[in-house]
C-alpha positions in Angstrom: 51.2 230.6 -16.6 54.1 228.8 -18.2 56.2 226.0 -17.0 59.5 225.0 -18.6 63.0 223.7 -17.9 65.6 226.0 -16.4 68.9 226.4 -18.1 72.2 227.5 -16.7 74.2 230.0 -18.8 77.9 230.2 -18.6 79.7 233.6 -18.2 82.4 235.1 -20.4 85.7 236.4 -19.4 85.8 239.9 -17.8 87.4 241.8 -20.6 85.4 240.3 -23.4 82.2 240.7 -21.4 82.8 244.4 -21.6 82.3 244.1 -25.4 78.6 243.3 -24.8 77.8 244.8 -21.4 79.3 248.2 -21.0 76.9 251.1 -20.5 79.0 254.2 -20.6 78.4 256.8 -23.3 81.6 257.6 -25.3 82.6 260.7 -27.3 83.1 260.5 -31.0 86.5 262.3 -31.3 89.7 260.4 -30.8 92.7 262.3 -29.3 95.0 259.2 -29.2 97.4 258.2 -31.9 96.9 254.8 -33.6 99.1 251.9 -32.7 102.0 250.8 -34.9 100.0 248.3 -36.8 99.9 247.6 -40.6 97.3 249.8 -42.3 94.9 248.6 -44.9 96.3 248.7 -48.4 96.4 246.4 -51.4 94.8 243.4 -49.6 91.4 245.1 -49.2 91.4 246.2 -52.8 92.2 242.8 -54.4 89.1 241.7 -56.3 89.4 238.0 -56.0 86.6 237.0 -53.6 87.1 233.5 -52.2 90.5 233.3 -53.8 92.5 234.1 -50.7 95.3 231.6 -50.5 98.0 233.6 -48.9 98.0 233.2 -45.1 98.2 236.1 -42.7 97.2 239.8 -42.6 98.0 240.4 -46.3 95.6 237.7 -47.7 93.3 238.9 -50.4 89.8 240.2 -49.2 86.7 240.9 -51.3 85.8 244.4 -52.4 82.2 243.7 -53.2 80.1 246.6 -51.9 77.9 245.9 -48.9 74.4 247.4 -48.3 75.0 250.0 -45.6 71.4 250.1 -44.5 71.3 246.3 -44.2 74.6 246.2 -42.3 73.3 248.8 -39.8 70.0 246.9 -39.3 67.9 249.5 -41.1 66.3 247.1 -43.5 63.7 244.6 -42.3 64.2 240.9 -42.8 61.9 239.2 -45.3 59.4 236.8 -43.8 58.0 234.0 -45.9 54.9 232.6 -44.2 53.4 229.1 -44.8 50.0 228.4 -46.2 47.3 227.8 -43.5 47.2 224.5 -41.7 44.8 222.2 -43.7 43.0 221.0 -40.6 43.2 223.7 -38.0 42.8 227.5 -37.9 45.4 229.8 -36.4 42.8 231.2 -33.9 41.9 227.8 -32.5 45.5 226.6 -32.4 46.7 229.6 -30.5 43.8 229.4 -28.1 44.9 225.8 -27.2 47.4 227.3 -24.8 46.7 229.6 -21.9 49.4 232.2 -22.6 50.0 235.8 -23.6 52.9 234.8 -25.8 52.6 235.3 -29.6 52.4 231.8 -31.1 53.4 231.9 -34.8 52.6 229.3 -37.4 56.0 227.7 -38.1 55.3 224.5 -40.0 52.4 223.0 -41.9 51.8 219.7 -43.8 49.1 217.1 -44.0 50.9 215.2 -41.2 51.7 218.0 -38.8 51.2 221.7 -38.0 53.1 223.6 -35.4 52.6 227.0 -33.8 55.2 228.3 -31.3 57.0 231.1 -29.6 60.2 229.1 -29.9 61.3 225.5 -29.8 60.2 225.0 -26.2 56.8 226.8 -26.2 54.5 225.3 -28.8 51.3 223.7 -29.9 51.7 220.8 -32.2 48.9 218.9 -33.9 50.0 215.6 -35.6 48.1 213.1 -37.8 49.6 209.6 -38.0 48.4 206.3 -39.3 46.5 204.7 -36.5 48.1 201.3 -37.2 51.7 202.5 -36.8 51.5 205.8 -34.8 53.0 205.9 -31.3 50.3 204.9 -28.8 49.0 207.8 -26.8 49.8 206.1 -23.5 53.5 206.2 -24.6 53.6 209.9 -25.4 55.0 211.3 -22.1 55.7 214.9 -21.4 58.7 214.1 -19.2 60.4 210.9 -20.5 60.8 209.4 -17.0 57.2 210.0 -16.0 54.5 208.0 -17.8 51.4 210.1 -18.5 48.1 209.7 -16.7 45.5 208.8 -19.4 41.9 209.8 -18.9 39.2 208.7 -21.4 36.9 211.3 -23.0 33.6 211.0 -24.8 35.0 212.4 -28.0 35.7 213.5 -30.6 36.3 210.4 -32.7 37.1 207.1 -31.2 39.2 206.3 -28.2 39.6 209.9 -27.2 41.8 210.6 -24.2 43.5 213.5 -22.4 47.1 213.0 -21.1 48.3 214.5 -17.8 51.9 214.9 -16.6 52.6 214.3 -12.9 56.3 215.1 -12.7 55.6 218.0 -10.5 53.3 216.0 -8.1 50.1 217.5 -9.6 48.2 216.5 -12.8 48.9 218.9 -15.6 47.0 218.3 -18.9 49.4 218.6 -21.9 47.9 216.6 -24.7 44.7 215.1 -26.2 44.3 212.4 -28.8 41.7 210.4 -30.7 41.2 208.1 -33.6 39.2 209.0 -36.7 38.9 206.5 -39.5 42.5 205.2 -40.0 44.1 208.2 -38.4 45.5 208.9 -34.9 45.3 212.6 -34.1 47.3 214.2 -31.3 47.2 217.7 -29.9 50.4 218.3 -27.9 51.3 221.4 -25.9 54.9 222.0 -24.7 56.1 224.6 -22.2 52.7 226.3 -21.9 49.6 225.8 -19.7 46.4 224.3 -21.2 43.3 222.7 -19.9 40.8 220.0 -21.0 38.3 222.5 -22.4 41.0 224.1 -24.7 42.3 220.7 -25.8 38.8 219.5 -26.6 38.0 222.6 -28.6 41.1 222.1 -30.7 40.5 218.4 -31.2 36.9 218.9 -32.2 37.9 221.4 -34.9 40.5 219.0 -36.3 38.0 216.2 -36.3 35.5 218.4 -38.3 38.1 219.6 -40.9 40.3 216.6 -41.3 38.0 214.6 -43.7 37.9 217.5 -46.1 41.5 218.8 -45.6 43.2 219.8 -48.9 46.5 218.2 -49.8 49.4 220.6 -49.4 53.2 220.5 -49.7 55.2 220.5 -46.5 56.2 224.1 -45.6 58.3 225.9 -43.1 58.2 229.6 -42.2 61.4 231.3 -43.3 63.1 234.5 -42.3 65.6 235.8 -44.8 67.8 238.4 -43.2 68.5 241.6 -45.0 72.2 240.8 -44.5 73.9 237.5 -43.5 76.9 238.5 -41.5 78.6 235.2 -42.3 78.5 236.2 -46.0 80.5 239.4 -45.5 83.6 237.2 -45.9 83.7 233.7 -47.2 85.0 230.8 -45.1 88.0 230.7 -47.5 88.8 234.3 -46.8 88.8 233.8 -43.1 90.6 230.5 -43.3 93.4 232.1 -45.2 93.8 235.0 -42.8 93.6 232.8 -39.7 95.9 230.1 -41.2 93.1 227.5 -41.0 93.2 224.6 -43.5 90.2 222.6 -44.7 91.4 219.8 -42.5 91.0 222.1 -39.4 87.2 222.1 -40.0 86.6 225.8 -40.3 82.9 226.6 -39.8 80.8 229.7 -39.5 77.4 230.3 -37.8 75.1 233.1 -36.8 76.2 234.9 -33.6 73.6 236.7 -31.6 71.0 238.9 -33.4 73.5 240.5 -35.8 76.8 238.7 -36.1 78.8 235.7 -37.2 81.3 233.4 -35.5 84.0 231.6 -37.4 85.9 228.7 -35.7 88.6 226.3 -36.8 91.2 224.0 -35.3 91.0 221.9 -32.2 92.4 222.1 -28.6 95.4 224.3 -28.2 95.4 225.2 -31.9 91.8 226.3 -32.0 91.2 229.7 -33.6 88.0 231.8 -33.6 86.7 235.1 -34.7 83.4 237.0 -34.0 81.9 240.0 -35.7 78.8 241.6 -34.3 76.8 244.8 -34.3 75.5 246.4 -31.0 74.1 249.7 -30.0 76.5 252.6 -29.8 77.9 252.8 -26.3 77.4 249.1 -25.6 81.1 249.0 -24.7 82.9 252.1 -23.2 85.8 252.9 -25.5 87.2 255.1 -22.7 87.4 252.0 -20.5 89.1 250.0 -23.2 91.8 252.7 -23.4 92.2 252.7 -19.7 93.0 249.0 -19.7 95.6 249.1 -22.5 93.6 249.7 -25.7 94.8 252.2 -28.4 92.9 254.4 -30.7 92.7 253.7 -34.4 92.5 256.5 -36.9 90.2 256.9 -39.9 87.8 254.1 -38.8 84.2 255.0 -38.0 83.5 257.9 -35.7 85.8 256.4 -33.1 87.6 253.1 -32.7 89.8 251.3 -30.2 91.9 248.1 -30.5 92.9 246.0 -27.5 95.4 243.2 -27.8 96.2 240.6 -25.1 99.4 238.5 -25.7 99.9 234.8 -25.0 100.1 233.8 -21.3 99.8 230.6 -19.3 98.9 228.5 -22.3 96.4 231.1 -23.6 97.2 232.1 -27.2 96.0 235.7 -26.9 93.4 237.8 -28.6 92.6 241.1 -30.2 89.3 243.0 -30.0 88.4 246.1 -32.1 85.4 248.3 -31.3 84.1 250.8 -33.9 81.5 253.5 -33.1 79.5 254.6 -36.1 76.4 256.8 -35.5 74.0 254.9 -33.3 75.9 251.6 -33.7 78.9 249.9 -32.4 80.7 247.0 -34.2 83.0 244.6 -32.5 85.5 242.1 -34.0 87.3 239.7 -31.7 90.0 237.3 -33.0 91.6 234.8 -30.7 93.8 231.7 -30.8 97.1 230.8 -32.5 96.7 233.3 -35.3 100.0 234.8 -36.4 100.0 238.6 -35.9 96.3 238.6 -35.0 96.2 242.3 -34.3 97.1 243.1 -37.9 94.7 240.5 -39.2 91.9 241.9 -37.0 92.6 245.5 -38.2 92.8 244.4 -41.8 89.4 242.8 -41.6 87.7 245.7 -39.9 89.1 248.2 -42.4 88.0 246.0 -45.3 84.5 245.9 -43.8 84.1 249.7 -43.6 85.8 250.2 -47.0 82.9 248.4 -48.6 80.0 250.6 -47.4 
């Protein structure tokens, strides 16, 4: 069993929710004429990457080819694992928790090793100086609930198991002991454990710690086959959106395969997302029904939907492109001049490079 905090997720607007939640299958032939929007031309063929200084839909965009297979998610990410933990085996570490989750070795050093499903579900073993480490009695699971501390016969000296009582029942979550000048703590978060599991882990650490090799601190890395935020530079997007360095333009990963750029503040905030989904994720027929228009010569089928300013809202443009088994969505919103033309220019640039 697992116990954890419950989070409340906010909902998106109705139309934009369709970009990620539609279920209807769509045909691949467009019978509609494209809207009267500027077509891709010289901007997408200008070779100066990162040199886009002209604002608006005609700003220069890169022509560097993209790896089509990586863009379509057909190339696996590269995983760089850490060395083994110097004082605990993976098998024992994973067995510390009573769970069916896969716990992956994420970080190792001579001071701490961590195995986890994610940030909230983990087994952490730390080794601190006994003279300066946080006393075990002060290592609460819930900050507002002091742990119940129960002494144990070992391993090492001053061994204890810590219990959390926030849910009106004692739940073991950690074990600690002193060995020579070290304070060792086995801490389990978000997962069930028990005294036998905690003790088995503590005993292995006690046996291996005196002979543990010295290693460099290491963190498991995942290098994606393609970083969506590298398709265009922040300078490219800033020029197109009319965002200056003072507006604080930033980019970050969006979902499993996408990027979000954001700049400006308050009423002048502007944002853009690019993401890949499964084909049919959004019904393009439905987008046409609510005011969208077909675009020509873009993927197997594509639709653009623009909403103008209203009631203080600056408006937005979304473009969906079906290609094979995949669907790409680009959404541009905020006070961007001629955002429909900017959005189309970006999407055409993307597909001209594969």
